[in-house]
VOPAGU-2260 file (C-alpha; in pm, 1 decimal, decimal comma):
REM VOPAGU-2260
SITE   aa  ch    i         X         Y         Z
SITE  MET   A    0   12389,6    4981,1    9928,8
SITE  PRO   A    1   12507,9    4772,2    9631,9
SITE  LEU   A    2   12342,5    4776,0    9292,6
SITE  LYS   A    3   12005,7    4604,6    9298,3
SITE  SER   A    4   11858,4    4386,8    9027,5
SITE  PHE   A    5   11526,6    4441,0    8851,8
SITE  GLU   A    6   11378,9    4146,9    9041,9
SITE  GLU   A    7   11497,0    4273,9    9381,4
SITE  ILE   A    8   11358,3    4624,6    9329,8
SITE  SER   A    9   11027,2    4490,1    9195,8
SITE  ARG   A   10   10990,4    4259,9    9495,9
SITE  ASP   A   11   11069,1    4538,5    9743,5
SITE  VAL   A   12   10818,0    4776,6    9585,8
SITE  ARG   A   13   10544,4    4511,8    9588,6
SITE  ASN   A   14   10624,0    4446,9    9956,0
SITE  ARG   A   15   10608,6    4823,7   10025,7
SITE  ILE   A   16   10978,1    4842,9   10112,5
SITE  TYR   A   17   11102,5    5174,2    9974,0
SITE  SER   A   18   11424,6    5370,1    9957,1
SITE  PRO   A   19   11423,1    5751,5    9964,7
SITE  VAL   A   20   11614,3    5779,3    9634,5
SITE  TYR   A   21   11618,7    5555,5    9326,1
SITE  VAL   A   22   11834,1    5607,1    9020,4
SITE  LEU   A   23   11729,1    5386,7    8728,8
SITE  GLN   A   24   11989,9    5434,3    8459,2
SITE  GLY   A   25   12155,6    5270,2    8161,0
SITE  GLU   A   26   12138,8    5179,5    7794,4
SITE  GLU   A   27   11830,3    4954,7    7804,1
SITE  PRO   A   28   11512,6    5161,4    7855,4
SITE  TYR   A   29   11281,5    4858,4    7876,0
SITE  TYR   A   30   11353,8    4770,8    8239,6
SITE  ILE   A   31   11370,8    5136,5    8342,2
SITE  ASP   A   32   11019,0    5188,9    8206,6
SITE  LEU   A   33   10888,2    4872,3    8374,4
SITE  LEU   A   34   11015,3    4978,7    8716,4
SITE  ALA   A   35   10890,2    5334,8    8669,9
SITE  ASP   A   36   10544,9    5208,2    8571,2
SITE  LEU   A   37   10537,1    4974,3    8870,4
SITE  MET   A   38   10625,4    5255,9    9110,7
SITE  GLU   A   39   10384,8    5501,8    8953,0
SITE  GLY   A   40   10102,3    5251,6    8974,9
SITE  SER   A   41   10153,9    5108,6    9323,2
SITE  ILE   A   42   10337,8    5328,8    9575,5
SITE  ILE   A   43   10059,1    5584,0    9630,0
SITE  GLU   A   44    9695,5    5480,7    9667,8
SITE  ASP   A   45    9465,5    5583,1    9383,7
SITE  SER   A   46    9261,0    5817,3    9601,4
SITE  LEU   A   47    9569,2    6005,9    9723,7
SITE  ARG   A   48    9770,9    6039,7    9402,7
SITE  GLU   A   49    9639,3    6386,0    9327,4
SITE  PHE   A   50    9801,0    6511,9    9648,9
SITE  ASN   A   51   10105,3    6287,8    9684,4
SITE  GLN   A   52   10227,9    6187,0    9341,3
SITE  THR   A   53   10428,3    6404,1    9103,7
SITE  VAL   A   54   10533,4    6262,1    8769,0
SITE  THR   A   55   10732,7    6495,5    8548,8
SITE  TYR   A   56   10993,0    6498,3    8272,9
SITE  GLY   A   57   11350,9    6612,4    8312,0
SITE  LYS   A   58   11323,2    6881,1    8045,4
SITE  ASP   A   59   11051,4    7048,9    8254,6
SITE  CYS   A   60   11257,1    7110,5    8570,8
SITE  ASP   A   61   11600,2    7193,3    8705,7
SITE  VAL   A   62   11786,2    7069,1    9012,5
SITE  VAL   A   63   11648,7    7339,9    9242,8
SITE  GLN   A   64   11288,0    7259,9    9144,3
SITE  LEU   A   65   11358,7    6888,0    9182,4
SITE  VAL   A   66   11486,9    6934,8    9536,2
SITE  SER   A   67   11191,2    7156,7    9619,7
SITE  MET   A   68   10947,0    6887,0    9506,2
SITE  ALA   A   69   11133,5    6620,4    9701,8
SITE  LYS   A   70   11125,7    6822,7   10024,9
SITE  ARG   A   71   10748,5    6853,6   10033,3
SITE  TYR   A   72   10552,7    6657,3   10293,7
SITE  PRO   A   73   10280,7    6406,1   10203,0
SITE  MET   A   74    9913,9    6471,5   10276,3
SITE  MET   A   75    9717,4    6200,6   10458,1
SITE  SER   A   76    9978,6    5944,3   10354,0
SITE  ASP   A   77   10305,4    5800,3   10477,4
SITE  TYR   A   78   10479,2    5880,2   10150,0
SITE  GLN   A   79   10484,2    6105,3    9848,2
SITE  LEU   A   80   10625,3    5990,2    9515,4
SITE  VAL   A   81   10830,5    6216,9    9290,5
SITE  LEU   A   82   10910,0    6037,4    8966,5
SITE  VAL   A   83   11117,8    6204,0    8695,2
SITE  ARG   A   84   11117,0    6041,6    8353,7
SITE  GLU   A   85   11398,4    6129,7    8111,8
SITE  ALA   A   86   11585,1    6261,5    8415,8
SITE  GLN   A   87   11905,2    6297,2    8213,6
SITE  GLU   A   88   11740,7    6617,1    8084,2
SITE  VAL   A   89   11712,1    6778,2    8430,2
SITE  ARG   A   90   11909,3    7100,2    8403,4
SITE  ASN   A   91   12235,7    7091,1    8599,4
SITE  LEU   A   92   12187,5    6734,0    8720,8
SITE  LEU   A   93   12475,4    6586,4    8517,3
SITE  PRO   A   94   12803,8    6772,1    8455,2
SITE  ARG   A   95   12763,2    6969,1    8131,0
SITE  GLY   A   96   12462,3    6752,1    8050,0
SITE  LYS   A   97   12678,3    6447,0    7989,0
SITE  SER   A   98   12704,9    6101,5    8133,9
SITE  ALA   A   99   13022,4    5956,4    8279,6
SITE  THR   A  100   13342,8    5984,5    8080,0
SITE  SER   A  101   13691,0    5875,2    8173,8
SITE  ASP   A  102   13891,8    6187,9    8094,4
SITE  GLU   A  103   14047,4    6414,4    8358,6
SITE  GLU   A  104   13846,8    6717,1    8247,4
SITE  SER   A  105   13519,3    6541,5    8329,6
SITE  ALA   A  106   13648,1    6433,7    8670,0
SITE  LYS   A  107   13754,3    6792,4    8748,3
SITE  GLY   A  108   13412,8    6919,3    8639,7
SITE  ASN   A  109   13247,9    6671,7    8874,2
SITE  GLU   A  110   13457,3    6794,4    9169,7
SITE  GLU   A  111   13362,4    7157,0    9105,6
SITE  LYS   A  112   12995,8    7067,7    9075,9
SITE  ASP   A  113   13001,1    6866,0    9399,6
SITE  LYS   A  114   13092,4    7176,8    9601,6
SITE  THR   A  115   12771,2    7363,0    9518,2
SITE  ASP   A  116   12532,5    7083,6    9424,1
SITE  PRO   A  117   12192,1    7121,2    9597,0
SITE  PHE   A  118   12089,2    6775,8    9480,2
SITE  LEU   A  119   12395,2    6616,5    9640,8
SITE  ALA   A  120   12303,2    6796,9    9964,9
SITE  TYR   A  121   11951,1    6654,2    9940,8
SITE  VAL   A  122   12069,3    6298,0    9874,6
SITE  LEU   A  123   12298,2    6313,1   10176,7
SITE  ASN   A  124   11997,4    6408,5   10390,7
SITE  PRO   A  125   11684,8    6290,7   10204,1
SITE  GLN   A  126   11326,4    6345,4   10312,3
SITE  PRO   A  127   11228,1    6005,2   10464,3
SITE  SER   A  128   10865,2    6044,1   10357,1
SITE  THR   A  129   10958,7    6101,8    9989,6
SITE  VAL   A  130   11028,0    5831,7    9733,8
SITE  LEU   A  131   11230,1    6008,2    9465,4
SITE  VAL   A  132   11280,5    5816,8    9139,5
SITE  LEU   A  133   11511,0    5937,8    8862,5
SITE  CYS   A  134   11493,6    5756,9    8526,9
SITE  LEU   A  135   11805,0    5824,3    8318,6
SITE  LYS   A  136   11779,3    5665,8    7974,6
SITE  TYR   A  137   12102,2    5606,9    7781,6
SITE  LYS   A  138   12290,0    5804,4    8046,5
SITE  SER   A  139   12458,4    5730,3    8378,4
SITE  ILE   A  140   12574,4    5935,5    8674,8
SITE  ASP   A  141   12954,0    5930,7    8698,0
SITE  LYS   A  142   13046,0    5650,4    8938,0
SITE  ARG   A  143   13347,4    5848,9    9061,3
SITE  SER   A  144   13136,1    6143,9    9172,8
SITE  LYS   A  145   13026,6    6218,6    9527,4
SITE  LEU   A  146   12668,8    6223,5    9402,4
SITE  TYR   A  147   12682,6    5863,6    9279,3
SITE  LYS   A  148   12850,2    5743,8    9598,9
SITE  ALA   A  149   12590,6    5926,7    9807,7
SITE  ILE   A  150   12305,1    5766,6    9613,3
SITE  GLU   A  151   12465,1    5423,5    9658,8
SITE  LYS   A  152   12483,8    5487,5   10032,6
SITE  LYS   A  153   12141,8    5643,1   10088,2
SITE  GLY   A  154   11932,4    5491,4    9810,5
SITE  VAL   A  155   11925,2    5238,7    9528,4
SITE  VAL   A  156   12097,7    5234,8    9190,2
SITE  PHE   A  157   11973,6    5012,2    8909,6
SITE  GLU   A  158   12190,6    4962,2    8599,9
SITE  SER   A  159   11986,7    4860,2    8296,0
SITE  LYS   A  160   12232,6    4703,3    8053,2
SITE  LYS   A  161   12177,1    4634,7    7684,7
SITE  LEU   A  162   12121,4    4268,7    7609,7
SITE  TYR   A  163   12373,4    4103,7    7377,3
SITE  ASP   A  164   12229,8    3970,6    7051,6
SITE  ASP   A  165   12311,6    3608,7    7133,6
SITE  LYS   A  166   12098,0    3634,8    7450,3
SITE  LEU   A  167   11786,5    3756,6    7268,8
SITE  PRO   A  168   11634,2    3419,8    7165,6
SITE  LYS   A  169   11655,3    3296,7    7526,0
SITE  TRP   A  170   11502,1    3625,4    7646,6
SITE  ILE   A  171   11211,3    3576,5    7406,4
SITE  GLU   A  172   11160,8    3217,3    7524,7
SITE  THR   A  173   11165,3    3330,7    7890,5
SITE  TYR   A  174   10931,7    3626,5    7829,3
SITE  LEU   A  175   10676,2    3399,5    7665,3
SITE  ALA   A  176   10722,9    3123,1    7924,4
SITE  ASP   A  177   10637,9    3375,3    8197,2
SITE  LYS   A  178   10309,4    3424,9    8012,6
SITE  LYS   A  179   10249,9    3046,5    7988,9
SITE  ALA   A  180   10343,2    3020,9    7620,9
SITE  LEU   A  181   10608,3    2822,3    7432,3
SITE  ILE   A  182   10805,0    2911,1    7119,0
SITE  ARG   A  183   11020,7    2692,1    6898,4
SITE  PRO   A  184   11396,0    2779,1    6899,0
SITE  ASN   A  185   11406,4    2863,3    6527,6
SITE  ALA   A  186   11106,0    3094,2    6568,9
SITE  ALA   A  187   11269,2    3275,1    6863,5
SITE  LEU   A  188   11591,1    3314,8    6664,6
SITE  LEU   A  189   11398,1    3448,0    6365,4
SITE  MET   A  190   11229,4    3708,6    6586,4
SITE  ALA   A  191   11558,9    3814,4    6742,5
SITE  GLU   A  192   11734,0    3837,8    6405,7
SITE  HIS   A  193   11453,5    4046,8    6254,0
SITE  LEU   A  194   11364,5    4274,1    6547,4
SITE  GLY   A  195   11712,1    4346,6    6688,2
SITE  ASN   A  196   11779,4    4412,3    7055,7
SITE  ASP   A  197   11501,2    4662,7    7121,3
SITE  LEU   A  198   11335,2    4479,2    7411,2
SITE  SER   A  199   11029,0    4704,6    7412,6
SITE  ARG   A  200   10962,3    4624,8    7049,3
SITE  ILE   A  201   11023,1    4252,7    7105,7
SITE  ALA   A  202   10787,0    4249,4    7405,8
SITE  ASN   A  203   10516,1    4425,4    7200,5
SITE  GLU   A  204   10550,9    4171,2    6920,5
SITE  CYS   A  205   10539,7    3883,1    7171,1
SITE  ASP   A  206   10219,4    4026,1    7318,6
SITE  LYS   A  207   10075,8    4051,4    6966,9
SITE  LEU   A  208   10157,5    3683,3    6913,2
SITE  LEU   A  209    9987,8    3586,2    7239,2
SITE  ILE   A  210    9663,0    3749,2    7126,9
SITE  ASN   A  211    9659,1    3550,6    6804,0
SITE  ILE   A  212    9754,0    3198,6    6912,9
SITE  LYS   A  213    9536,1    2932,0    7067,4
SITE  PRO   A  214    9587,9    2830,5    7433,5
SITE  GLY   A  215    9855,6    2561,8    7458,8
SITE  GLU   A  216    9976,9    2620,8    7101,9
SITE  THR   A  217   10354,6    2636,5    7052,1
SITE  ILE   A  218   10460,2    2940,4    6849,3
SITE  ASP   A  219   10642,8    2842,9    6531,1
SITE  VAL   A  220   10783,3    3017,2    6225,9
SITE  LYS   A  221   10442,4    3013,8    6056,3
SITE  GLN   A  222   10287,9    3220,5    6337,8
SITE  ILE   A  223   10583,2    3461,1    6321,6
SITE  GLU   A  224   10524,2    3507,6    5949,5
SITE  GLN   A  225   10148,8    3558,0    5988,5
SITE  ASN   A  226   10150,9    3791,9    6288,7
SITE  ILE   A  227   10477,0    3987,1    6267,5
SITE  GLY   A  228   10516,9    4002,2    5892,1
SITE  ILE   A  229   10852,8    3826,1    5869,3
SITE  SER   A  230   10892,7    3603,2    5565,3
SITE  LYS   A  231   10964,1    3247,2    5676,9
SITE  GLU   A  232   11144,2    3177,5    5349,2
SITE  PHE   A  233   11327,6    3502,0    5272,5
SITE  ASN   A  234   11501,5    3626,1    5587,0
SITE  GLY   A  235   11849,6    3649,0    5732,9
SITE  LEU   A  236   11822,8    3319,8    5916,5
SITE  GLU   A  237   11736,1    3134,3    5596,3
SITE  LEU   A  238   12014,0    3315,9    5411,4
SITE  LEU   A  239   12269,9    3189,5    5664,1
SITE  LYS   A  240   12132,2    2838,0    5632,6
SITE  ALA   A  241   12157,7    2852,4    5252,0
SITE  ILE   A  242   12511,9    2990,5    5264,2
SITE  GLY   A  243   12615,4    2727,3    5518,8
SITE  LYS   A  244   12484,5    2446,8    5294,4
SITE  LYS   A  245   12621,5    2618,3    4982,0
SITE  ASP   A  246   12270,6    2616,3    4839,8
SITE  ILE   A  247   12344,3    2877,0    4574,2
SITE  LEU   A  248   11995,0    2871,8    4423,6
SITE  GLN   A  249   11819,9    2943,3    4755,8
SITE  ALA   A  250   12077,9    3204,6    4859,1
SITE  THR   A  251   12023,2    3381,4    4525,3
SITE  ARG   A  252   11646,5    3382,2    4575,7
SITE  ILE   A  253   11684,0    3536,4    4921,0
SITE  VAL   A  254   11933,6    3797,6    4803,0
SITE  ASN   A  255   11699,5    3894,5    4519,5
SITE  TYR   A  256   11420,4    3934,8    4774,3
SITE  PHE   A  257   11652,2    4157,1    4981,6
SITE  ARG   A  258   11721,8    4368,7    4672,8
SITE  GLU   A  259   11348,6    4419,4    4620,1
SITE  ASN   A  260   11298,2    4510,0    4988,3
SITE  PRO   A  261   11609,0    4717,7    5072,5
SITE  LYS   A  262   11441,8    4911,2    5352,5
SITE  ASN   A  263   11391,7    4597,4    5561,8
SITE  ASN   A  264   11717,7    4433,1    5457,7
SITE  PRO   A  265   12000,1    4690,6    5452,3
SITE  ILE   A  266   12349,1    4559,0    5385,5
SITE  GLN   A  267   12468,1    4683,5    5725,9
SITE  MET   A  268   12230,7    4441,6    5897,5
SITE  THR   A  269   12338,3    4158,1    5666,4
SITE  LEU   A  270   12707,2    4232,7    5728,7
SITE  GLY   A  271   12661,1    4214,1    6105,1
SITE  MET   A  272   12470,9    3887,9    6074,9
SITE  LEU   A  273   12737,0    3734,1    5847,0
SITE  TYR   A  274   13019,7    3850,8    6071,9
SITE  ASN   A  275   12861,5    3683,2    6376,8
SITE  TYR   A  276   12792,9    3364,7    6180,9
SITE  PHE   A  277   13141,0    3320,6    6036,7
SITE  SER   A  278   13306,2    3419,1    6366,8
SITE  LYS   A  279   13120,2    3130,9    6529,0
SITE  LEU   A  280   13216,8    2900,4    6244,5
SITE  LEU   A  281   13584,6    2989,6    6291,4
SITE  LEU   A  282   13549,1    2919,9    6662,8
SITE  PHE   A  283   13386,6    2585,4    6577,6
SITE  HIS   A  284   13699,2    2480,8    6386,3
SITE  SER   A  285   13916,2    2554,7    6691,1
SITE  LEU   A  286   13713,6    2343,3    6934,2
SITE  GLY   A  287   13869,7    2026,5    7067,9
SITE  ASP   A  288   13541,9    1891,2    7203,6
SITE  LYS   A  289   13288,5    1886,2    6921,6
SITE  SER   A  290   13009,5    1713,0    7109,5
SITE  LYS   A  291   12672,9    1874,8    7045,6
SITE  GLN   A  292   12641,7    2026,9    7392,6
SITE  ALA   A  293   13001,8    2151,2    7396,9
SITE  VAL   A  294   12954,4    2321,3    7059,7
SITE  ALA   A  295   12625,7    2479,1    7168,9
SITE  THR   A  296   12790,3    2616,6    7483,4
SITE  ALA   A  297   13100,9    2747,7    7309,4
SITE  LEU   A  298   12911,1    2908,9    7020,9
SITE  LYS   A  299   12630,4    3031,2    7248,2
SITE  VAL   A  300   12363,3    2884,0    7025,0
SITE  HIS   A  301   12069,1    2657,4    7093,1
SITE  PRO   A  302   12155,9    2286,4    7046,6
SITE  PHE   A  303   11879,6    2286,5    6783,3
SITE  PHE   A  304   12116,3    2471,9    6544,5
SITE  VAL   A  305   12441,1    2283,9    6607,6
SITE  ASP   A  306   12397,4    2039,8    6316,2
SITE  GLU   A  307   12396,5    2334,7    6076,6
SITE  TYR   A  308   12744,0    2433,9    6195,8
SITE  PHE   A  309   12877,9    2083,1    6129,5
SITE  VAL   A  310   12751,4    2108,7    5771,9
SITE  ALA   A  311   12888,5    2461,7    5722,3
SITE  ALA   A  312   13228,7    2368,4    5868,1
SITE  LYS   A  313   13275,1    2112,0    5589,8
SITE  ASN   A  314   13198,4    2375,4    5327,6
SITE  TYR   A  315   13409,6    2653,4    5478,7
SITE  PRO   A  316   13756,0    2548,2    5603,8
SITE  PRO   A  317   13961,6    2794,2    5814,2
SITE  ALA   A  318   14151,9    2931,4    5514,3
SITE  LYS   A  319   13824,6    3022,1    5341,5
SITE  LEU   A  320   13696,3    3183,8    5660,4
SITE  VAL   A  321   14002,3    3410,6    5672,1
SITE  GLU   A  322   13926,0    3512,1    5313,3
SITE  ILE   A  323   13561,5    3579,2    5407,0
SITE  ALA   A  324   13668,7    3798,5    5699,4
SITE  GLY   A  325   13859,3    4014,1    5451,9
SITE  LEU   A  326   13555,7    4030,9    5223,9
SITE  LEU   A  327   13333,8    4145,3    5510,2
SITE  ARG   A  328   13576,5    4426,4    5598,0
SITE  GLN   A  329   13600,3    4527,7    5232,7
SITE  PHE   A  330   13223,8    4537,0    5179,8
SITE  ASP   A  331   13170,3    4720,1    5508,0
SITE  LEU   A  332   13392,2    4999,4    5372,1
SITE  ARG   A  333   13224,7    4989,0    5032,8
SITE  SER   A  334   12880,1    5017,1    5194,7
SITE  LYS   A  335   13006,0    5341,0    5353,2
SITE  GLY   A  336   13126,4    5478,1    5019,0
SITE  VAL   A  337   13496,9    5402,6    5068,0
SITE  GLY   A  338   13667,8    5286,0    4747,8
SITE  SER   A  339   13340,9    5220,6    4564,7
SITE  THR   A  340   13088,5    5411,8    4357,7
SITE  GLU   A  341   12825,5    5140,1    4402,2
SITE  SER   A  342   12549,4    5273,7    4627,2
SITE  ASP   A  343   12287,3    5001,5    4570,4
SITE  SER   A  344   12269,5    4808,8    4898,1
SITE  GLY   A  345   12102,6    4512,6    4729,8
SITE  GLU   A  346   12367,6    4491,8    4458,1
SITE  LEU   A  347   12647,6    4499,3    4716,0
SITE  THR   A  348   12475,6    4221,1    4910,2
SITE  ARG   A  349   12439,1    4013,7    4593,1
SITE  GLU   A  350   12807,0    4049,9    4506,2
SITE  LEU   A  351   12918,3    3976,7    4862,3
SITE  VAL   A  352   12715,3    3656,0    4891,1
SITE  TYR   A  353   12835,1    3540,4    4548,6
SITE  ARG   A  354   13201,4    3588,7    4646,0
SITE  ILE   A  355   13151,6    3416,0    4981,6
SITE  MET   A  356   13003,9    3107,5    4817,2
SITE  HIS   A  357   13252,2    3080,1    4527,3
């Protein structure tokens, strides 16, 4: 059976279509937790969960115990559910406790394990009345192993991949739209820039916003500032705008704010933001078609922000962008203590922004 999407698995579970084995794995825990919660809350009836539902953590069992739980028969029910959270911690489930690697030693270790693996034997002949769910966060079963191939054949594998930063604003818009709410593009971008790509955290903050806005109200930067605690004037998004316009006074104000709040504005975060911004600006210069929609598509930004790139492109020609790329590499090393005794993150940010704009 091929990999299934989040939507496909959710639909099947709601329609009471189950597989005997599920492996929910990958770098993004948000969707793994959602599917696990859905299964825990819906497969077994409330009145029968005491007899037919086992929810445990990987650190609390080994492979032999896992197989023993899976082989039990349900009581007064068609199914029993065995759900293992943090299943990457199940003793002897993964070779040497690791996820997939590409070296020959790992592959050899997998082959040796396959010969005596009780869990592989179970997957090849699973109990049809058991729904076994393994949640592996930040880990994956080696796709070359017999175990992975057996799970693909007999059950369902879900790969939960980390969302790229440029996809986050759209994810926020979609999440809120599903809950009948709208958000302005600059507000969604501000949230993504401030919160990073932790989807669980973003979802929690979105839910907090929904509690505090009026029905039919479109979420804007003001609501973000009031309910999430992000400054609408002194944040990374506004810093980029000031740099792009060469508004030295505003950029200096923002950098000074960063220096006073170093915990929330470390130079590493600023460096990553600047690198993405100037990479897109360099790409802008190379485009043949500079229509608004073509630029938005190529730079993977909302059309709302395209005008800002036209302004910035006039202020930063390609030769200057090459110089800035060198500055970003230099300050990345300095922030790590290479070739510099300056340890003040705010001071490094101040110097970097000054040199970019002059």
